[in-house]
C-alpha positions in Angstrom: 30.0 21.9 -19.5 28.8 21.4 -23.1 25.9 19.1 -24.0 24.9 17.8 -27.4 21.3 18.5 -28.6 20.5 14.8 -27.9 21.9 14.7 -24.3 19.6 12.2 -22.7 20.0 13.3 -19.0 19.0 16.9 -19.9 16.0 15.9 -21.9 14.7 13.5 -19.3 15.2 16.2 -16.6 13.1 18.7 -18.4 10.3 16.2 -19.1 10.2 15.1 -15.5 9.9 18.7 -14.4 7.2 19.4 -16.9 5.2 16.3 -15.9 5.5 17.3 -12.2 4.4 20.8 -13.1 1.4 19.4 -15.0 0.2 16.7 -12.6 1.0 18.0 -9.1 -1.3 21.1 -9.4 -4.1 18.8 -10.7 -3.6 16.4 -7.8 -3.8 19.2 -5.3 -6.2 21.7 -7.0 -8.9 19.4 -8.3 -9.8 17.8 -4.8 -9.7 21.3 -3.3 -12.0 22.6 -6.1 -14.4 19.8 -5.4 -14.5 20.7 -1.7 -15.0 24.4 -2.5 -17.6 23.7 -5.1 -19.5 21.5 -2.7 -19.6 24.2 -0.1 -19.7 27.4 -2.1 -21.7 26.0 -5.0 -24.4 24.8 -2.7 -24.6 28.2 -1.0 -24.6 30.0 -4.3 -27.3 27.7 -5.6 -29.4 28.6 -2.6 -28.8 32.3 -3.2 -30.0 31.8 -6.8 -33.2 30.3 -5.5 -33.7 33.2 -3.1 -33.1 35.6 -5.9 -35.6 33.8 -8.1 -38.3 33.9 -5.4 -37.5 37.6 -4.7 -38.2 38.3 -8.4 -41.4 36.3 -8.2 -42.5 38.3 -5.2 -41.8 41.5 -7.2 -44.0 40.2 -10.0 -46.8 39.3 -7.6 -46.6 42.6 -5.9 -46.7 44.4 -9.2 -49.8 42.5 -10.3 -51.5 43.2 -6.9 -50.7 46.9 -7.3 -52.0 46.9 -10.9 -55.3 45.3 -9.8 -55.7 47.9 -7.1 -54.8 50.8 -9.4 -57.1 49.4 -12.2 -59.9 49.2 -9.7 -59.3 52.8 -8.6 -59.1 54.1 -12.2 -62.3 52.3 -13.1 -64.3 53.7 -10.2 -62.8 57.2 -10.6 -63.6 57.1 -14.4 -67.2 56.1 -13.7 -67.5 58.8 -11.0 -66.5 61.5 -13.6 -68.4 59.9 -16.5 -71.2 61.5 -18.4 -73.4 58.3 -17.9 -73.4 58.8 -14.1 -74.0 62.6 -14.5 -77.0 61.9 -16.7 -78.4 59.4 -14.2 -78.0 61.9 -11.4 -80.0 64.5 -13.3 -83.0 62.1 -13.7 -86.2 62.6 -11.6 -86.1 60.8 -8.3 -88.7 58.2 -9.5 -86.4 57.1 -12.4 -83.1 57.7 -10.8 -83.0 54.7 -8.4 -83.7 52.1 -11.1 -81.3 53.8 -13.6 -78.6 54.0 -10.9 -78.9 50.3 -10.0 -78.7 49.3 -13.7 -75.6 51.5 -14.2 -73.8 50.3 -11.1 -74.6 46.6 -11.7 -73.3 46.8 -15.2 -70.1 48.6 -14.1 -69.6 46.2 -11.2 -69.9 43.1 -13.4 -67.6 44.6 -16.1 -64.9 45.5 -13.5 -65.4 42.2 -11.5 -66.2 44.1 -8.3 -68.0 42.5 -5.3 -69.8 45.8 -4.6 -70.2 49.3 -6.1 -72.4 51.9 -4.4 -73.2 55.6 -4.8 -73.3 57.2 -1.4 -74.8 60.6 -0.9 -72.8 63.2 1.0 -74.7 62.7 4.3 -74.3 58.9 4.1 -70.6 59.2 3.2 -70.0 61.5 6.2 -71.6 58.9 8.5 -69.4 56.1 7.3 -66.2 58.1 6.9 -65.0 57.5 10.4 -64.7 53.7 9.8 -64.1 53.9 6.1 -60.9 55.9 5.4 -61.3 56.1 1.6 -64.6 57.8 2.0 -63.0 60.5 4.1 -60.4 61.1 1.3 -63.2 61.1 -1.3 -65.2 63.7 0.7 -62.1 65.9 0.6 -62.1 65.6 -3.2 -59.3 62.9 -3.6 -59.9 59.5 -5.1 -58.2 56.8 -3.1 -57.6 53.0 -3.2 -56.5 51.0 -0.2 -56.4 47.5 1.2 -58.3 47.3 4.5 -59.6 44.9 7.1 -63.4 44.9 7.5 -65.3 43.4 10.4 -68.2 41.1 9.9 -70.6 43.9 10.8 -69.0 46.2 8.2 -69.2 43.5 5.6 -72.9 42.8 6.3 -73.6 46.5 6.1 -72.2 46.5 2.5 -73.6 43.1 1.4 -74.5 40.1 3.7 -73.1 37.7 1.1 -69.6 39.2 1.7 -69.8 38.4 5.4 -70.8 34.8 4.5 -67.9 34.4 2.1 -65.4 35.9 4.6 -66.4 33.4 7.3 -63.4 30.9 7.4 -63.0 28.0 9.9 -59.4 27.9 11.3 -57.6 24.6 10.7 -55.0 23.1 13.0 -51.6 24.0 11.6 -48.2 22.7 12.8 -45.6 25.3 13.9 -48.2 28.1 14.0 -48.7 30.5 16.9 -51.3 29.6 19.5 -54.7 31.0 18.6 -57.9 30.0 20.5 -60.2 31.3 17.8 -62.2 28.7 15.8 -63.2 30.9 12.8 -62.0 34.1 11.0 -64.9 36.5 10.4 -63.1 39.5 9.1 -62.6 40.3 5.5 -59.6 41.5 3.5 -60.7 44.0 0.9 -59.2 46.1 -1.9 -61.6 49.0 -2.0 -61.7 52.5 -3.6 -63.8 55.6 -3.5 -64.0 58.7 -5.7 -65.9 61.9 -5.4 -68.8 62.7 -7.7 -69.3 66.3 -8.6 -72.0 68.2 -10.3 -71.3 70.3 -13.4 -70.9 73.4 -11.1 -68.3 71.6 -9.0 -70.6 70.8 -6.1 -70.0 67.5 -4.3 -73.0 65.2 -4.9 -71.7 62.1 -3.2 -69.1 59.4 -3.3 -68.8 56.3 -5.6 -67.4 53.4 -3.5 -66.5 49.9 -4.7 -64.2 47.0 -3.9 -63.4 43.3 -4.1 -63.3 40.9 -1.2 -60.0 38.8 -1.3 -61.3 36.1 1.1 -61.7 32.9 -1.0 -61.2 35.0 -4.2 -59.9 32.0 -6.1 -60.0 33.7 -9.5 -57.7 36.5 -8.3 -55.2 34.1 -6.6 -55.1 31.7 -9.5 -54.6 34.5 -12.0 -51.8 35.8 -9.8 -50.2 32.4 -9.7 -50.5 32.0 -13.5 -48.7 35.3 -14.0 -45.9 34.5 -11.5 -45.5 30.9 -12.4 -46.8 30.3 -16.0 -46.6 26.8 -17.4 -43.0 25.7 -17.9 -41.6 28.5 -15.8 -40.2 26.2 -13.1 -37.9 23.3 -14.2 -37.2 20.0 -12.6 -40.9 19.3 -11.8 -41.2 22.0 -9.2 -44.6 23.8 -8.7 -45.3 27.4 -7.7 -47.9 28.6 -5.3 -49.4 32.0 -4.2 -51.4 33.0 -1.1 -53.1 35.9 0.5 -53.1 36.1 4.3 -55.4 37.9 6.6 -53.2 38.3 9.5 -51.6 34.8 9.7 -54.6 33.0 8.2 -54.7 31.8 4.5 -57.8 33.3 3.0 -57.0 32.8 -0.7 -54.5 30.2 -1.8 -53.7 27.4 -4.3 -51.6 25.5 -1.7 -53.2 22.1 -1.4 -53.9 20.0 1.7 -53.3 16.3 2.0 -56.8 15.6 0.9 -56.4 17.7 -2.2 -58.5 20.7 -1.2 -57.1 24.2 -0.9 -55.4 25.1 2.4 -57.8 28.0 3.2 -58.0 28.4 7.0 -54.5 27.1 7.7 -52.0 29.5 9.4 -48.4 30.5 8.8 -45.6 29.3 11.0 -44.6 31.3 14.1 -41.2 32.2 12.7 -42.7 33.8 9.6 -45.4 35.5 11.8 -42.8 37.1 13.9 -40.5 38.2 11.0 -43.3 39.6 8.7 -46.3 40.6 10.9 -44.5 41.5 14.1 -41.3 43.1 12.7 -42.4 44.1 9.2 -39.6 42.4 7.4 -39.8 40.6 4.0 -39.2 36.8 4.4 -36.9 35.4 1.7 -35.9 31.9 2.8 -37.1 28.3 2.8 -40.2 27.7 4.9 -42.4 24.7 5.7 -45.8 25.3 4.0 -48.6 23.0 5.1 -46.9 19.7 4.1 -43.7 20.5 2.1 -40.6 22.7 2.2 -40.9 25.7 -0.2 -38.5 28.4 -1.2 -40.7 31.2 0.1 -41.2 34.9 0.0 -43.6 36.7 2.3 -44.2 40.5 2.4 -46.6 42.4 4.7 -49.8 44.0 3.4 -50.4 47.4 4.9 -53.7 49.2 5.4 -54.3 53.0 5.0 -52.8 53.7 8.4 -49.6 51.7 7.6 -50.6 48.8 10.0 -49.7 45.3 8.9 -53.0 43.4 8.3 -51.9 40.5 6.2 -49.3 39.0 3.9 -48.6 38.3 0.2 -46.8 35.0 -0.4 -45.3 33.3 -3.4 -43.0 30.2 -3.4 -42.1 27.0 -5.1 -41.2 23.4 -4.1 -37.6 23.1 -2.9 -37.3 19.3 -3.2 -36.7 19.1 -7.0 -34.0 21.7 -6.8 -32.3 20.0 -3.9 -32.3 16.7 -5.8 -30.9 18.4 -8.8 -28.1 20.0 -6.7 -27.0 16.7 -5.3 -27.0 15.1 -8.8 -25.0 17.9 -10.2 -22.4 17.6 -7.4 -22.0 13.9 -8.0 -21.6 14.5 -11.7 -18.9 17.2 -11.1 -17.0 14.9 -8.7 -17.0 12.1 -11.4 -15.9 14.5 -14.1 -13.0 15.8 -11.9 -11.8 12.2 -11.4 -12.0 11.5 -15.1 -10.2 14.7 -15.9 -7.3 13.8 -13.6 -6.9 10.4 -15.3 -7.1 11.8 -18.8 -4.7 14.6 -18.0 -2.1 12.3 -16.6 -2.1 10.1 -19.8 -2.0 13.0 -22.2 0.6 14.9 -20.2 3.0 11.9 -20.7 2.2 11.6 -24.4 2.4 15.3 -25.2 5.4 16.4 -23.2 7.8 15.9 -26.1 5.7 18.2 -28.3 6.6 21.1 -26.1 10.3 21.1 -27.3 9.8 21.6 -31.0 8.2 25.1 -30.7 10.9 26.1 -28.1 13.7 25.1 -30.4 12.3 26.9 -33.4 11.7 30.1 -31.4 15.3 29.9 -30.2 16.6 29.5 -33.8 14.5 32.5 -34.9 15.8 34.7 -32.2 19.4 33.7 -33.0 18.8 34.6 -36.7 17.3 38.0 -35.9 20.3 38.7 -33.6 22.5 38.2 -36.6 20.6 40.6 -38.9 18.0 38.4 -40.6 14.9 40.5 -40.1 12.8 38.2 -42.4 13.3 35.2 -40.1 10.0 33.8 -38.7 9.1 30.9 -36.5 6.4 29.8 -38.9 3.4 27.5 -38.3 3.9 25.0 -35.5 1.9 21.9 -34.8 1.3 22.7 -31.2 -1.9 24.6 -30.4 -1.2 25.2 -26.8 0.4 28.3 -25.1 3.7 27.7 -26.8 2.0 27.6 -30.2 0.3 30.9 -29.2 3.6 32.4 -28.1 5.2 31.4 -31.4 2.4 32.9 -33.4 2.5 36.0 -31.3 6.2 36.4 -31.8 5.7 36.3 -35.6 2.9 38.8 -35.3 5.2 41.2 -33.3 7.8 41.0 -36.1 5.1 41.7 -38.7 3.9 44.6 -36.7 7.3 46.2 -36.8 7.2 46.2 -40.6 3.6 47.6 -40.6 4.4 50.7 -38.5 4.6 53.1 -41.4 1.3 52.0 -42.9 -0.4 52.1 -39.5 0.7 55.7 -38.9 -0.8 56.6 -42.3 -4.1 54.9 -41.5 -4.2 56.7 -38.1 -3.8 60.0 -39.9 -6.7 59.2 -42.2 -8.8 58.1 -39.2 -8.0 61.5 -37.5 -9.2 63.4 -40.6 -12.4 61.4 -40.6 -13.0 62.2 -37.0 -12.5 65.9 -37.6 -15.0 65.8 -40.4 -17.5 63.9 -38.3 -17.2 66.4 -35.4 -17.6 69.3 -37.9 -20.8 67.7 -39.2 -22.1 67.3 -35.6 -21.3 70.9 -34.9 -23.2 72.0 -38.0 -26.1 69.9 -37.0 -26.0 71.4 -33.5 -26.1 74.9 -35.0 -29.1 74.0 -37.2 -30.9 72.6 -34.2 -30.2 75.8 -32.3 -31.6 77.9 -35.1 -34.7 75.8 -35.2 -35.2 76.2 -31.5 -34.8 79.9 -31.8 -37.4 80.0 -34.6 -39.8 78.0 -32.5 -39.3 80.4 -29.5 -39.9 83.4 -31.8 -43.1 81.8 -33.1 -44.3 81.1 -29.5 -43.7 84.7 -28.5 -45.6 85.9 -31.6 -48.6 83.6 -30.7 -48.6 84.9 -27.1 -48.5 88.5 -28.2 -51.2 87.9 -30.8 -53.4 86.3 -28.1 -53.0 89.1 -25.7 -53.6 91.7 -28.4 -56.7 89.8 -29.7 -58.2 89.6 -26.2 -57.6 93.3 -25.5 -59.0 94.4 -28.9 -62.1 92.2 -28.4 -62.7 93.6 -24.9 -62.4 97.2 -26.1 -64.8 96.5 -29.1 -67.5 95.0 -26.7 -67.9 98.3 -24.8 -68.9 100.5 -27.7 -71.0 97.7 -29.2 -72.9 97.5 -25.9 -73.5 101.2 -26.0 -74.8 101.1 -29.6 -77.1 98.2 -28.8 -78.4 99.9 -25.7 -79.1 103.2 -27.4 -80.7 101.5 -30.3 -83.1 99.8 -28.0 -83.9 103.1 -26.3 -84.3 104.8 -29.7 -86.8 102.2 -30.8 -88.8 102.3 -27.5 -89.0 106.1 -27.6 -90.0 106.4 -31.3 -92.5 103.5 -31.0 -94.7 103.4 -34.2 -92.8 106.4 -35.5 -89.9 104.1 -36.1 -91.7 102.1 -38.7 -90.3 104.1 -41.7 -86.8 103.3 -40.7 -87.5 99.7 -39.4 -85.3 98.1 -42.2 -82.4 100.3 -41.2 -82.9 99.5 -37.5 -83.0 95.8 -38.3 -79.8 96.2 -40.4 -78.1 97.9 -37.5 -79.2 95.1 -35.2 -77.8 92.5 -37.6 -74.5 94.3 -38.0 -74.2 94.7 -34.2 -74.9 90.9 -33.9 -72.2 90.3 -36.6 -69.7 92.4 -34.6 -70.5 90.3 -31.5 -69.9 87.1 -33.4 -66.6 88.5 -34.7 -65.6 89.4 -31.1 -66.6 85.9 -29.9 -64.4 84.3 -32.6 -61.5 86.6 -31.6 -61.9 85.6 -28.0 -62.2 82.0 -29.0 -58.8 82.3 -30.7 -57.3 84.0 -27.7 -58.8 81.8 -25.0 -60.3 78.6 -26.7 -60.7 76.8 -23.4 -63.3 79.4 -22.3 -65.5 79.1 -25.4 -66.5 75.4 -25.7 -70.0 74.9 -27.1 -72.9 72.6 -26.2 -72.3 68.9 -26.8 -74.8 66.8 -28.7 -74.8 63.6 -30.7 -73.8 64.4 -34.3 -74.6 62.3 -37.4 -71.8 62.3 -39.9 -74.1 62.1 -43.0 -76.1 65.2 -42.0 -73.0 67.1 -40.9 -71.4 66.5 -44.4 -74.6 67.6 -46.2 -74.9 70.8 -44.1 -71.2 71.6 -44.8 -71.5 71.0 -48.5 -74.5 73.4 -48.6 -72.3 76.1 -46.9 -69.5 75.7 -49.4 -71.8 75.4 -52.4 -70.8 78.8 -53.8 -67.2 77.6 -54.0 -68.1 74.3 -55.7 -70.0 76.2 -58.4 -66.9 78.1 -59.4 -64.9 75.0 -60.4 -65.5 71.8 -62.4 -65.5 69.6 -59.2 -67.3 66.3 -58.9 -68.4 65.0 -55.5 -68.2 61.4 -54.3 -69.9 60.5 -51.0 -69.4 57.2 -49.1 -71.4 56.8 -45.8 -70.1 53.5 -44.4 -70.8 54.4 -40.8 -74.1 55.3 -39.0 -72.4 56.0 -35.7 -72.9 59.3 -33.9 -70.3 61.2 -31.9 -70.8 63.5 -28.9 -69.3 66.9 -29.7 -70.3 70.5 -30.5 -71.9 70.5 -34.0 -70.7 74.1 -34.9 -67.1 73.3 -33.9 -67.0 70.1 -35.9 -68.7 71.8 -38.9 -66.0 74.5 -38.7 -63.3 71.8 -39.0 -65.1 70.1 -41.9 -65.7 73.3 -43.8 -62.0 74.3 -43.4 -60.9 70.9 -44.9 -63.5 71.3 -47.7 -62.3 74.8 -48.6 -58.7 73.7 -48.6 -59.6 70.7 -50.9 -61.5 73.0 -53.3 -58.7 75.5 -53.4 -56.3 72.6 -54.2 -58.2 71.9 -57.4 -58.6 75.2 -59.3 -58.8 73.4 -62.6 -61.4 70.9 -61.3 -61.2 67.4 -60.0 -62.9 64.9 -57.7 -63.8 65.7 -54.1 -64.3 62.5 -52.0 -66.2 62.6 -48.7 -66.6 59.5 -46.5 -67.7 58.4 -43.1 -66.2 55.2 -41.8 -66.2 53.2 -38.5 -63.1 53.5 -36.3 -62.3 50.2 -34.5 -59.3 49.1 -32.6 -58.6 45.5 -31.5 -62.1 44.6 -32.7 -63.6 47.2 -30.4 -65.6 50.3 -31.6 -63.8 53.5 -30.8 -65.6 56.1 -32.9 -65.7 57.2 -36.5 -63.5 58.7 -39.2 -64.4 61.6 -41.5 -62.4 61.6 -44.8 -61.9 64.5 -47.1 -59.8 63.7 -50.2 -59.0 65.7 -53.3 -57.2 65.0 -56.6 -55.0 68.1 -56.4 -51.2 68.4 -56.8 -50.6 66.8 -53.4 -48.0 67.8 -50.7 -44.3 67.5 -50.4 -42.7 66.1 -47.2 -41.7 69.6 -46.1 -45.3 70.9 -46.6 -46.7 68.0 -44.6 -44.4 68.7 -41.7 -45.4 72.3 -41.6 -49.1 71.8 -42.4 -50.5 72.1 -38.9 -48.1 74.9 -37.7 -49.7 78.4 -37.1 -49.3 81.0 -39.8 -48.3 78.4 -42.5 -50.4 79.3 -45.5 -49.0 77.1 -48.4 -49.1 80.4 -50.4 -52.9 80.5 -50.5 -54.2 84.0 -51.4 -56.0 85.6 -48.4 -55.1 82.8 -46.0 -54.1 83.4 -42.4 -52.3 80.1 -41.8 -54.5 79.4 -38.7 -57.3 77.2 -40.2 -55.7 73.8 -39.9 -53.9 74.7 -36.6 -57.2 75.8 -35.0 -59.0 72.7 -36.5 -56.4 70.4 -35.0 -56.7 72.1 -31.6 -60.5 71.6 -31.6 -60.2 67.9 -32.5 -57.4 67.1 -30.0 -59.6 68.7 -27.3 -62.1 65.9 -27.9 -59.3 63.3 -27.7 -59.1 62.8 -31.5 -56.6 63.6 -34.2 -56.2 64.7 -37.8 -54.0 62.7 -40.1 -52.9 63.4 -43.7 -51.8 61.1 -46.5 -50.4 62.9 -49.5 -47.7 62.7 -52.1 -46.8 65.1 -54.9 -49.0 64.4 -57.9 -51.4 62.0 -56.1 -53.7 64.4 -54.3 -54.3 64.7 -50.5 -56.5 62.7 -48.1 -57.3 64.3 -44.7 -58.8 62.0 -42.0 -60.5 63.3 -38.9 -60.5 60.6 -36.1 -63.4 61.2 -33.6 -64.2 59.2 -30.5 -67.7 58.5 -29.3 -67.2 60.7 -26.3 -64.3 63.1 -25.5 -61.6 61.5 -23.4 -61.5 64.4 -20.9 -65.3 65.1 -20.8 -65.1 67.2 -17.6 -62.9 69.7 -19.4 -65.1 69.9 -22.5 -68.7 70.0 -21.1 
C-alpha cells in the first residue's frame, strides 16, 4: 500500500509511539529511582561519613605517633649531645646543679612533664617495672605508651599523681564499675642510653609526658583533625584519649559546659575496642549526642590494650542535610516529569526533519552522488548527533589518503625519538662505566697509600730509635754534630707528618682531630699568613669583611686546611692580579641561628657550567700545574663530615665565589669527637 508523504494516519502513529516511548520510561523509572535513591543514597551517605571519620582517625593517629617519635628523638638527641657529655665530666660538686639546669631547660623546651638522668644502678632497679629502661640499658632508645600506677607516678613526681587523679562520673550505657576514682596515669615516655666517649654506659636519660588532663595536647590534636571550617553544616569535631574506658583528656562537653573528663565509654564500644581489639567506625552516643565516631585501641610495650584514641563529629547536622536533600530530589523528579511531558509533545515533530534529510542523503549516495551531505540540522538531540556523525563519516572517507600520509610521518618521528632515547641510554651507560672506573681507581689508591704509609713507618721508627740510642751513647761528644742530629729529627718528624697525611687520605674517618671553638677572623688571619709568599708574587689586593663574631666547634687544623686550599685556588686563578675578598657572615634559617659562612671570592676568569659540575670530583685539576685534583674533593669531605657544605657561584668572566657553610656544632658529633 502506497502512502503520500503527508499521510495523517502514519504521522500520528509515529508521534504516538514516540510520546509513549518518551513518557512511559519516565513514569516508571523516576519513581523507582526516587525509591532507590532514598535507600541506596542514604546508605552511601552513611558510608561517606564513616570514610570521613576513618580518615580523621588516621590523621589523629599520625599526629599521636609524630608526638611520640618527636619526644623520642629529642631525648635521644640530648642523650648523645655534647652538652650532656660536658656536664657528666664536671666534678661531683658542680655536676648536680649543672645537670638540673640542663634537664629543666630541655624539659621545658620539649614540653615534657619529667626528664631525669638515671645512673646505671638506679636504671637496673627500675627496669623491671619500666620497660623502656630495660631497652635503654641494652643500648636501644625506645618510646612507648604505658600505664603507670599512682605509686610509680609519685616516684617520678608527686604532681603527676595529683594530676592523674580523676573522679569517675556516672555515664549512661557504660559497663558497671564500682570504682569512684581513676588513679593511674597514661604516659608517653621514652628512654635513651648515655655513653661515655669510650663507649661505656653511664646511665639512662628518661623523659615523658602525662596524657591525663593534658588539654594542650588534646586541643592541638583536635585543631589538626578538625580545623576551623573543616566540617560543614554546623557540625563540630571532638577528640578524646581514654585510659581504659575512662576519658582522661577530651574536648567533649558536659551539659554544664565543662569537659567530660571522668565519663566512660559505652559498653558496646568497650567490648569491640578494648575486649576484642577492633577499630570502631560507626555512630555512637557520646555523653549527650550521637556522633559519627572512630575509636582505636592504644597498646603498651607488651601489646596489651590500655586505652583508646577517639575522634568524631556531630551526626545531627548531616542527618538533617540528608533529609533535606532527599526532599529536594523528590521535588525535582516531579518537576522533571511535568516538564518532560510538555516538551515531549511540543518537540516530537522536530524528530522527523533530520530523519527525512538523512534518508534523502542515503538515497543520493546510492545513486552515485558522493558529495551529498545531510548538512546542519536544527535538532541538537541524538538525531542531530547522528546526522552530524553521518557527514563526518563521509568526510573521513575522502580524508583517508591524507591520513595515511600523516601516519607515515608520525612513524618516522617515533623512530627518530626512539633513536635519540637509545643514544641517550648509551651515553648514560658510558658515564656509569666512567664512574665505576673512577671508584675502582680511588679504592686502589687508598689501599696502595695505606700499604706504603705502613711500610714507611717501620724504617722511620728504626731511624728514630737508633738516633736516640746514638745521642745517648755519645752524650757530650755529640755536641759537634748537634745541628745535624736536630736536622735528622726534623726530617724524621716531617716523614711522620707525610705518612699521617697519606693515612688520612686512605682512612679519613680514623684521623679526626681535636674539636675546639674557632673564631673566623683569627682563622682567616692565620691562613693569610701561611699563603703570604703566594700573595707577594702577584698584584693582588685583599678585602676583608667580618660581619660575624660567632664561633664554630671544629678542628682548627682541618678547617685551616680547607681555607688555605680555597685561598691557593683563588690566587692561582688571578695570575695577572686582582681582588681577593674574604668574609665571615652569619648563617640563619627561618630567623634561627644555624652557624656561619666563610666566603672566598676572586676576580679571575670564572668557571663554565662543565667546570662547576666537575669541580669537586677527585683528580679534576682544571689544568693547574702541579695539581693533584684532590684538594677540593678532600675539602668537601672534611666540611660534610661536620654537617656543612661548600657552594660555588661562578660564571665565565665574572670571577668565582666559594662559600663554606659551617654549623655551630657537627650534626653527627659522636662520629667526629
